[in-house]
A tleap script that builds the chain and sets N, CA, C and O, in Angstrom:
source leaprc.protein.ff14SB
mol = sequence {
  NMET THR ASP GLN ALA HIE ASP ASP ALA ARG
  ARG GLU LYS GLU TYR VAL PHE PHE VAL ASP
  ALA ASN ARG PHE THR THR GLU SER MET SER
  LEU THR ALA ALA GLN ILE LYS ALA GLN ALA
  GLY VAL THR PRO ASN TYR GLN LEU PHE LEU
  GLU GLU GLU GLY ASP ARG PRO ASP LYS PRO
  MET SER ASP GLY GLU ARG VAL GLU MET LYS
  GLU GLY GLU LYS THR ARG HIE PHE TYR ALA
  VAL PRO PRO ALA THR PHE GLY THR CGLN
}
set mol.1.N position { 9.046 -10.505 -45.795 }
set mol.1.CA position { 9.379 -10.428 -44.438 }
set mol.1.C position { 8.666 -11.754 -43.844 }
set mol.1.O position { 7.443 -11.891 -43.824 }
set mol.2.N position { 9.764 -12.891 -43.274 }
set mol.2.CA position { 8.940 -14.287 -42.983 }
set mol.2.C position { 7.603 -14.177 -41.551 }
set mol.2.O position { 7.355 -13.400 -40.628 }
set mol.3.N position { 7.260 -14.954 -41.885 }
set mol.3.CA position { 6.200 -15.134 -40.451 }
set mol.3.C position { 6.660 -14.912 -39.746 }
set mol.3.O position { 6.266 -13.966 -39.064 }
set mol.4.N position { 7.836 -15.625 -39.392 }
set mol.4.CA position { 8.032 -15.026 -37.510 }
set mol.4.C position { 8.499 -13.363 -37.569 }
set mol.4.O position { 8.572 -12.916 -36.424 }
set mol.5.N position { 8.728 -12.664 -38.294 }
set mol.5.CA position { 9.327 -11.404 -38.617 }
set mol.5.C position { 8.430 -11.052 -38.404 }
set mol.5.O position { 8.384 -10.855 -37.190 }
set mol.6.N position { 7.145 -10.691 -39.073 }
set mol.6.CA position { 5.664 -10.834 -39.289 }
set mol.6.C position { 5.686 -10.450 -37.956 }
set mol.6.O position { 5.824 -9.263 -37.660 }
set mol.7.N position { 5.508 -11.735 -36.713 }
set mol.7.CA position { 5.022 -11.858 -35.348 }
set mol.7.C position { 5.759 -11.228 -35.014 }
set mol.7.O position { 5.231 -10.441 -34.229 }
set mol.8.N position { 7.011 -10.989 -35.135 }
set mol.8.CA position { 7.519 -10.218 -33.917 }
set mol.8.C position { 7.322 -8.810 -33.962 }
set mol.8.O position { 7.358 -8.099 -32.957 }
set mol.9.N position { 7.002 -8.174 -35.751 }
set mol.9.CA position { 6.727 -6.751 -35.632 }
set mol.9.C position { 5.377 -6.770 -34.887 }
set mol.9.O position { 5.429 -6.219 -33.788 }
set mol.10.N position { 4.137 -7.298 -35.251 }
set mol.10.CA position { 3.347 -7.463 -34.692 }
set mol.10.C position { 2.859 -7.168 -32.842 }
set mol.10.O position { 1.946 -6.574 -32.269 }
set mol.11.N position { 3.868 -7.840 -32.494 }
set mol.11.CA position { 4.129 -8.073 -30.622 }
set mol.11.C position { 4.587 -6.723 -30.083 }
set mol.11.O position { 5.676 -6.181 -30.272 }
set mol.12.N position { 3.525 -6.274 -29.361 }
set mol.12.CA position { 3.798 -4.850 -28.455 }
set mol.12.C position { 5.179 -5.315 -27.785 }
set mol.12.O position { 5.603 -6.416 -27.434 }
set mol.13.N position { 5.697 -4.032 -27.756 }
set mol.13.CA position { 6.946 -3.702 -26.391 }
set mol.13.C position { 6.515 -4.268 -24.819 }
set mol.13.O position { 5.307 -4.504 -24.779 }
set mol.14.N position { 6.935 -4.429 -24.045 }
set mol.14.CA position { 6.811 -5.022 -22.349 }
set mol.14.C position { 7.708 -3.928 -21.797 }
set mol.14.O position { 8.927 -4.096 -21.841 }
set mol.15.N position { 7.259 -2.960 -21.345 }
set mol.15.CA position { 7.708 -2.101 -20.787 }
set mol.15.C position { 7.754 -2.674 -19.335 }
set mol.15.O position { 6.854 -3.431 -18.971 }
set mol.16.N position { 8.740 -2.346 -18.525 }
set mol.16.CA position { 8.552 -2.298 -17.407 }
set mol.16.C position { 8.788 -0.770 -16.092 }
set mol.16.O position { 9.492 0.239 -16.084 }
set mol.17.N position { 7.612 -1.461 -15.008 }
set mol.17.CA position { 7.751 -0.014 -13.872 }
set mol.17.C position { 7.716 -1.074 -12.858 }
set mol.17.O position { 7.412 -2.266 -12.876 }
set mol.18.N position { 8.372 0.239 -11.439 }
set mol.18.CA position { 8.006 -0.156 -10.156 }
set mol.18.C position { 7.364 0.273 -9.417 }
set mol.18.O position { 7.109 1.476 -9.481 }
set mol.19.N position { 6.934 -0.372 -8.597 }
set mol.19.CA position { 5.760 0.714 -7.638 }
set mol.19.C position { 6.603 -0.092 -6.832 }
set mol.19.O position { 7.102 -1.159 -7.191 }
set mol.20.N position { 6.791 0.631 -5.374 }
set mol.20.CA position { 7.357 0.361 -3.953 }
set mol.20.C position { 8.414 -0.237 -4.528 }
set mol.20.O position { 8.636 0.901 -4.939 }
set mol.21.N position { 9.484 -1.036 -5.065 }
set mol.21.CA position { 10.501 -1.621 -5.034 }
set mol.21.C position { 10.157 -2.435 -6.119 }
set mol.21.O position { 11.105 -2.652 -6.874 }
set mol.22.N position { 8.855 -3.066 -6.498 }
set mol.22.CA position { 8.089 -3.576 -7.114 }
set mol.22.C position { 8.351 -3.708 -8.404 }
set mol.22.O position { 8.340 -2.637 -9.010 }
set mol.23.N position { 8.691 -5.087 -9.329 }
set mol.23.CA position { 8.802 -5.070 -10.492 }
set mol.23.C position { 6.796 -5.637 -11.063 }
set mol.23.O position { 6.051 -6.491 -10.582 }
set mol.24.N position { 6.639 -4.837 -12.020 }
set mol.24.CA position { 5.528 -4.874 -13.558 }
set mol.24.C position { 5.429 -4.517 -14.352 }
set mol.24.O position { 5.575 -3.347 -14.706 }
set mol.25.N position { 5.089 -5.581 -15.024 }
set mol.25.CA position { 4.857 -5.028 -16.897 }
set mol.25.C position { 4.276 -5.034 -17.316 }
set mol.25.O position { 3.541 -6.021 -17.324 }
set mol.26.N position { 4.023 -3.921 -18.093 }
set mol.26.CA position { 2.699 -3.897 -19.132 }
set mol.26.C position { 3.438 -4.286 -21.198 }
set mol.26.O position { 4.405 -4.589 -21.897 }
set mol.27.N position { 1.986 -3.933 -21.151 }
set mol.27.CA position { 2.823 -3.260 -23.012 }
set mol.27.C position { 1.838 -2.547 -23.834 }
set mol.27.O position { 1.432 -2.415 -24.989 }
set mol.28.N position { 1.638 -2.081 -22.381 }
set mol.28.CA position { 0.934 -0.675 -22.665 }
set mol.28.C position { 1.730 0.632 -22.190 }
set mol.28.O position { 2.097 0.777 -21.024 }
set mol.29.N position { 2.006 1.752 -23.404 }
set mol.29.CA position { 2.533 2.645 -23.834 }
set mol.29.C position { 2.400 3.767 -22.653 }
set mol.29.O position { 3.258 4.649 -22.624 }
set mol.30.N position { 1.773 3.767 -22.068 }
set mol.30.CA position { 0.688 4.585 -21.194 }
set mol.30.C position { 0.080 3.882 -20.601 }
set mol.30.O position { -0.395 2.880 -21.137 }
set mol.31.N position { -0.170 4.238 -18.931 }
set mol.31.CA position { -1.099 3.826 -18.216 }
set mol.31.C position { -1.854 5.042 -17.092 }
set mol.31.O position { -1.177 6.018 -16.768 }
set mol.32.N position { -2.959 4.916 -16.674 }
set mol.32.CA position { -3.672 6.149 -15.348 }
set mol.32.C position { -2.947 5.725 -14.202 }
set mol.32.O position { -2.409 4.631 -14.378 }
set mol.33.N position { -2.723 6.325 -12.885 }
set mol.33.CA position { -2.350 6.403 -11.809 }
set mol.33.C position { -3.099 5.183 -11.468 }
set mol.33.O position { -2.569 4.306 -10.786 }
set mol.34.N position { -4.502 5.066 -11.977 }
set mol.34.CA position { -5.418 4.427 -11.246 }
set mol.34.C position { -4.919 3.406 -11.963 }
set mol.34.O position { -4.844 2.545 -11.086 }
set mol.35.N position { -4.354 2.687 -13.379 }
set mol.35.CA position { -4.171 1.370 -13.539 }
set mol.35.C position { -2.862 1.113 -12.779 }
set mol.35.O position { -2.401 0.012 -12.478 }
set mol.36.N position { -2.297 2.436 -12.498 }
set mol.36.CA position { -0.555 1.744 -12.261 }
set mol.36.C position { -0.946 0.885 -10.727 }
set mol.36.O position { -0.504 -0.207 -10.371 }
set mol.37.N position { -2.044 1.907 -9.897 }
set mol.37.CA position { -2.144 0.991 -8.519 }
set mol.37.C position { -2.366 -0.482 -8.877 }
set mol.37.O position { -1.650 -1.464 -8.679 }
set mol.38.N position { -4.392 -0.265 -9.866 }
set mol.38.CA position { -4.400 -1.826 -9.414 }
set mol.38.C position { -3.515 -2.875 -10.009 }
set mol.38.O position { -3.545 -4.071 -9.722 }
set mol.39.N position { -2.852 -2.386 -10.730 }
set mol.39.CA position { -1.653 -3.673 -10.924 }
set mol.39.C position { -0.732 -3.684 -10.168 }
set mol.39.O position { 0.241 -4.342 -10.537 }
set mol.40.N position { -0.642 -2.890 -8.655 }
set mol.40.CA position { 0.280 -3.317 -8.439 }
set mol.40.C position { -0.148 -3.152 -7.009 }
set mol.40.O position { 0.333 -2.577 -6.032 }
set mol.41.N position { -1.606 -4.113 -7.321 }
set mol.41.CA position { -2.257 -4.097 -5.606 }
set mol.41.C position { -2.757 -2.532 -4.575 }
set mol.41.O position { -3.560 -2.422 -3.649 }
set mol.42.N position { -1.990 -1.659 -5.162 }
set mol.42.CA position { -2.384 0.225 -4.164 }
set mol.42.C position { -3.366 -0.381 -3.982 }
set mol.42.O position { -3.963 -1.231 -4.643 }
set mol.43.N position { -3.637 0.379 -2.445 }
set mol.43.CA position { -4.921 0.194 -1.940 }
set mol.43.C position { -5.392 1.907 -2.776 }
set mol.43.O position { -4.695 2.921 -2.796 }
set mol.44.N position { -6.893 1.691 -3.428 }
set mol.44.CA position { -7.566 2.875 -3.988 }
set mol.44.C position { -6.766 4.179 -3.393 }
set mol.44.O position { -5.800 4.647 -3.994 }
set mol.45.N position { -7.230 4.698 -2.216 }
set mol.45.CA position { -7.197 5.760 -1.768 }
set mol.45.C position { -6.300 6.423 -1.309 }
set mol.45.O position { -6.265 7.549 -0.812 }
set mol.46.N position { -4.947 5.034 -1.659 }
set mol.46.CA position { -3.384 5.898 -1.790 }
set mol.46.C position { -3.221 6.603 -2.700 }
set mol.46.O position { -3.899 6.327 -3.689 }
set mol.47.N position { -2.142 7.983 -2.817 }
set mol.47.CA position { -2.130 8.668 -3.576 }
set mol.47.C position { -0.276 7.904 -3.884 }
set mol.47.O position { 0.664 7.518 -3.189 }
set mol.48.N position { -0.486 7.988 -4.803 }
set mol.48.CA position { 0.779 7.423 -6.193 }
set mol.48.C position { 1.722 8.580 -6.089 }
set mol.48.O position { 1.241 9.708 -5.981 }
set mol.49.N position { 2.737 8.446 -6.105 }
set mol.49.CA position { 4.151 9.395 -6.773 }
set mol.49.C position { 4.579 8.610 -7.929 }
set mol.49.O position { 4.435 7.397 -8.081 }
set mol.50.N position { 5.416 9.894 -9.149 }
set mol.50.CA position { 5.967 9.365 -9.481 }
set mol.50.C position { 7.507 9.956 -9.611 }
set mol.50.O position { 7.863 10.963 -10.224 }
set mol.51.N position { 8.459 8.856 -8.709 }
set mol.51.CA position { 9.947 9.437 -8.820 }
set mol.51.C position { 10.627 10.578 -10.062 }
set mol.51.O position { 10.325 10.644 -11.253 }
set mol.52.N position { 11.166 11.022 -9.646 }
set mol.52.CA position { 11.767 12.100 -10.974 }
set mol.52.C position { 13.419 11.692 -10.536 }
set mol.52.O position { 13.987 10.928 -9.757 }
set mol.53.N position { 13.791 12.765 -11.610 }
set mol.53.CA position { 15.179 12.129 -11.371 }
set mol.53.C position { 15.968 13.297 -10.568 }
set mol.53.O position { 15.390 14.333 -10.239 }
set mol.54.N position { 17.106 13.092 -10.327 }
set mol.54.CA position { 18.094 14.812 -9.673 }
set mol.54.C position { 17.420 14.911 -8.244 }
set mol.54.O position { 17.285 14.184 -7.260 }
set mol.55.N position { 16.925 16.701 -8.801 }
set mol.55.CA position { 16.714 17.652 -7.522 }
set mol.55.C position { 15.571 17.772 -7.374 }
set mol.55.O position { 15.191 18.146 -6.264 }
set mol.56.N position { 14.687 17.534 -8.312 }
set mol.56.CA position { 13.239 17.576 -8.841 }
set mol.56.C position { 12.615 17.067 -7.882 }
set mol.56.O position { 12.787 15.900 -7.529 }
set mol.57.N position { 11.693 17.986 -7.254 }
set mol.57.CA position { 10.890 17.199 -6.277 }
set mol.57.C position { 9.946 15.802 -7.254 }
set mol.57.O position { 10.049 15.866 -8.479 }
set mol.58.N position { 9.155 14.723 -6.695 }
set mol.58.CA position { 8.749 13.887 -6.998 }
set mol.58.C position { 6.945 14.339 -6.995 }
set mol.58.O position { 6.197 14.983 -6.260 }
set mol.59.N position { 6.840 13.624 -8.183 }
set mol.59.CA position { 4.990 14.521 -8.556 }
set mol.59.C position { 4.331 13.621 -8.526 }
set mol.59.O position { 4.621 12.617 -9.177 }
set mol.60.N position { 3.162 13.700 -7.709 }
set mol.60.CA position { 2.249 12.936 -6.996 }
set mol.60.C position { 1.414 13.176 -8.310 }
set mol.60.O position { 1.474 14.069 -9.155 }
set mol.61.N position { 0.506 11.911 -8.166 }
set mol.61.CA position { -0.699 11.584 -9.590 }
set mol.61.C position { -1.618 11.307 -9.324 }
set mol.61.O position { -1.782 10.475 -8.432 }
set mol.62.N position { -2.858 12.001 -10.117 }
set mol.62.CA position { -3.725 12.060 -9.695 }
set mol.62.C position { -4.235 10.540 -10.850 }
set mol.62.O position { -3.589 10.167 -11.830 }
set mol.63.N position { -5.608 9.886 -10.304 }
set mol.63.CA position { -5.825 8.599 -10.826 }
set mol.63.C position { -6.600 8.701 -12.235 }
set mol.63.O position { -7.220 7.838 -12.856 }
set mol.64.N position { -6.418 9.680 -12.443 }
set mol.64.CA position { -6.818 9.584 -14.775 }
set mol.64.C position { -5.920 10.348 -14.871 }
set mol.64.O position { -5.769 10.288 -16.092 }
set mol.65.N position { -4.803 11.398 -14.359 }
set mol.65.CA position { -3.507 11.514 -14.895 }
set mol.65.C position { -2.496 10.350 -15.746 }
set mol.65.O position { -1.727 9.688 -15.050 }
set mol.66.N position { -2.509 10.175 -16.875 }
set mol.66.CA position { -1.292 9.384 -17.391 }
set mol.66.C position { 0.444 9.348 -17.881 }
set mol.66.O position { 1.250 10.038 -18.505 }
set mol.67.N position { 0.399 8.570 -17.431 }
set mol.67.CA position { 2.388 8.499 -17.698 }
set mol.67.C position { 2.519 8.066 -18.843 }
set mol.67.O position { 1.585 7.618 -19.509 }
set mol.68.N position { 3.817 8.152 -19.256 }
set mol.68.CA position { 4.107 7.508 -20.730 }
set mol.68.C position { 5.096 6.417 -20.019 }
set mol.68.O position { 5.890 6.950 -19.244 }
set mol.69.N position { 5.220 4.817 -20.140 }
set mol.69.CA position { 6.226 4.136 -19.947 }
set mol.69.C position { 7.494 4.664 -20.564 }
set mol.69.O position { 7.450 5.589 -21.374 }
set mol.70.N position { 8.308 4.252 -20.300 }
set mol.70.CA position { 9.956 4.184 -20.613 }
set mol.70.C position { 10.860 3.104 -20.369 }
set mol.70.O position { 10.826 2.380 -19.374 }
set mol.71.N position { 11.916 3.003 -21.609 }
set mol.71.CA position { 12.216 1.629 -20.780 }
set mol.71.C position { 13.559 2.028 -20.750 }
set mol.71.O position { 14.083 3.111 -21.015 }
set mol.72.N position { 14.163 0.626 -20.266 }
set mol.72.CA position { 15.783 0.965 -19.708 }
set mol.72.C position { 16.673 1.991 -18.730 }
set mol.72.O position { 16.836 1.453 -17.635 }
set mol.73.N position { 17.187 3.080 -18.792 }
set mol.73.CA position { 17.448 3.220 -17.582 }
set mol.73.C position { 16.587 4.550 -17.334 }
set mol.73.O position { 17.018 5.331 -16.486 }
set mol.74.N position { 15.465 4.847 -17.976 }
set mol.74.CA position { 14.505 5.929 -17.738 }
set mol.74.C position { 13.194 4.744 -17.035 }
set mol.74.O position { 12.214 5.360 -16.616 }
set mol.75.N position { 13.121 3.523 -16.914 }
set mol.75.CA position { 11.933 2.487 -16.080 }
set mol.75.C position { 11.324 3.745 -15.606 }
set mol.75.O position { 11.916 4.767 -15.258 }
set mol.76.N position { 10.108 3.531 -15.641 }
set mol.76.CA position { 9.428 4.371 -14.221 }
set mol.76.C position { 9.382 3.882 -13.167 }
set mol.76.O position { 9.214 2.667 -13.067 }
set mol.77.N position { 9.598 5.148 -11.445 }
set mol.77.CA position { 9.711 4.344 -10.898 }
set mol.77.C position { 8.473 5.103 -9.688 }
set mol.77.O position { 8.775 6.180 -9.174 }
set mol.78.N position { 7.357 4.544 -9.394 }
set mol.78.CA position { 6.364 5.490 -8.504 }
set mol.78.C position { 6.546 4.533 -7.215 }
set mol.78.O position { 7.082 3.428 -7.130 }
set mol.79.N position { 5.935 5.314 -6.274 }
set mol.79.CA position { 5.771 4.558 -4.799 }
set mol.79.C position { 4.265 5.254 -4.304 }
set mol.79.O position { 3.655 6.083 -4.980 }
set mol.80.N position { 3.964 4.898 -3.412 }
set mol.80.CA position { 2.709 5.400 -2.720 }
set mol.80.C position { 2.347 5.585 -1.469 }
set mol.80.O position { 3.191 5.003 -0.788 }
set mol.81.N position { 1.509 6.106 -0.749 }
set mol.81.CA position { 1.322 7.094 0.368 }
set mol.81.C position { 0.097 6.905 0.949 }
set mol.81.O position { -0.873 7.083 0.212 }
set mol.82.N position { -0.150 6.516 2.354 }
set mol.82.CA position { -1.617 6.334 2.706 }
set mol.82.C position { -1.973 7.810 2.838 }
set mol.82.O position { -1.107 8.663 3.029 }
set mol.83.N position { -3.009 8.032 2.754 }
set mol.83.CA position { -3.899 9.541 2.990 }
set mol.83.C position { -3.595 9.726 4.282 }
set mol.83.O position { -3.613 8.971 5.254 }
set mol.84.N position { -3.314 10.854 4.134 }
set mol.84.CA position { -2.722 12.363 5.578 }
set mol.84.C position { -4.330 11.766 6.430 }
set mol.84.O position { -5.499 11.577 6.093 }
set mol.85.N position { -3.309 11.612 7.962 }
set mol.85.CA position { -4.120 11.637 9.143 }
set mol.85.C position { -3.855 12.861 9.825 }
set mol.85.O position { -3.080 12.756 10.776 }
set mol.86.N position { -4.252 13.861 9.606 }
set mol.86.CA position { -3.432 14.854 10.348 }
set mol.86.C position { -4.809 15.725 11.014 }
set mol.86.O position { -5.866 16.140 10.539 }
set mol.87.N position { -4.049 15.752 12.620 }
set mol.87.CA position { -5.482 15.918 13.897 }
set mol.87.C position { -5.877 15.073 14.437 }
set mol.87.O position { -6.441 15.278 15.512 }
set mol.88.N position { -5.743 13.710 13.903 }
set mol.88.CA position { -6.131 12.633 14.969 }
set mol.88.C position { -4.928 12.496 15.854 }
set mol.88.O position { -3.770 12.911 15.837 }
set mol.89.N position { -5.889 11.522 16.867 }
set mol.89.CA position { -5.066 11.438 18.494 }
set mol.89.C position { -5.342 10.318 18.984 }
set mol.89.O position { -4.905 10.004 20.091 }
savepdb mol mol.pdb
quit
């Protein structure tokens, strides 16, 4: 194996994900919701949702929950929602 091929093999993949339609990258194969929010500059008390395919409901993510990053057409898409303010006037 050449030095260049060896360096390429050691180099980690770069995964792309989106939060509120903004593109981000990571070399990690998985991230917690808190890590995703931090990288995207999302306010920590906002709720992060993972967009699901088709008719499946989007998945709310707890801060400690991990999600595996995917590539290509399976790129992960998230959106953040501010905390609910039920009953305020």
